[in-house]
C-alpha positions in Angstrom: 29.8 12.1 27.4 29.5 8.7 27.5 31.2 6.4 24.8 29.0 4.1 22.6 30.2 0.8 21.0 29.7 0.2 17.4 27.5 -2.6 18.3 25.5 -0.5 20.8 25.4 2.3 18.2 23.7 -0.4 15.6 21.3 -1.6 18.4 20.1 2.0 18.8 20.0 2.5 15.3 17.6 -0.4 14.8 15.5 0.3 17.6 14.8 4.1 16.3 14.0 2.7 12.8 11.5 0.3 14.2 9.6 3.5 15.5 9.5 4.6 11.8 6.0 5.1 10.6 5.8 4.9 6.6 3.4 6.4 4.5 1.0 4.3 2.7 0.8 3.9 -0.9 -2.0 6.0 -1.1 -0.7 8.7 1.0 2.4 9.0 -1.0 0.2 9.0 -4.3 -1.9 12.0 -2.7 1.3 13.8 -1.5 2.7 13.5 -5.1 -0.5 14.6 -6.7 -0.7 17.6 -4.4 2.8 18.9 -5.0 2.4 18.3 -8.9 -0.8 20.4 -8.8 0.6 23.3 -6.7 3.7 23.4 -8.8 1.7 23.7 -11.9 -0.8 26.3 -10.1 2.3 28.5 -9.2 4.1 28.2 -12.5 0.9 29.4 -14.2 0.4 32.1 -11.8 4.1 33.4 -12.1 3.9 33.2 -15.8 0.8 35.5 -15.9 2.3 38.0 -13.6 5.7 37.9 -15.7 3.4 38.4 -18.7 1.5 41.3 -17.1 5.1 43.1 -16.0 6.5 42.5 -19.2 3.7 44.2 -21.1 4.2 47.2 -18.8 7.6 47.4 -19.2 7.2 47.1 -23.1 4.3 49.9 -22.8 7.0 52.0 -20.9 9.7 51.6 -23.2 7.6 52.4 -26.1 7.2 56.0 -24.8 11.1 56.2 -24.7 11.4 55.1 -28.2 9.0 57.9 -29.7 11.2 60.7 -28.4 
């Protein structure tokens, strides 16, 4: 394995960072909006699912209390 000097390493890092394509402000805002939308959608879905299962468990536990 070839040794790389610190100076050469810094040059390689600079060359690689010049290849990075940063998202535009619009792309960042759209991505943020989609993440927030999906998070809210999943939160509502799991809240509804949890409520349904909670109701089922409460219904079944009602039979145990009547004995």
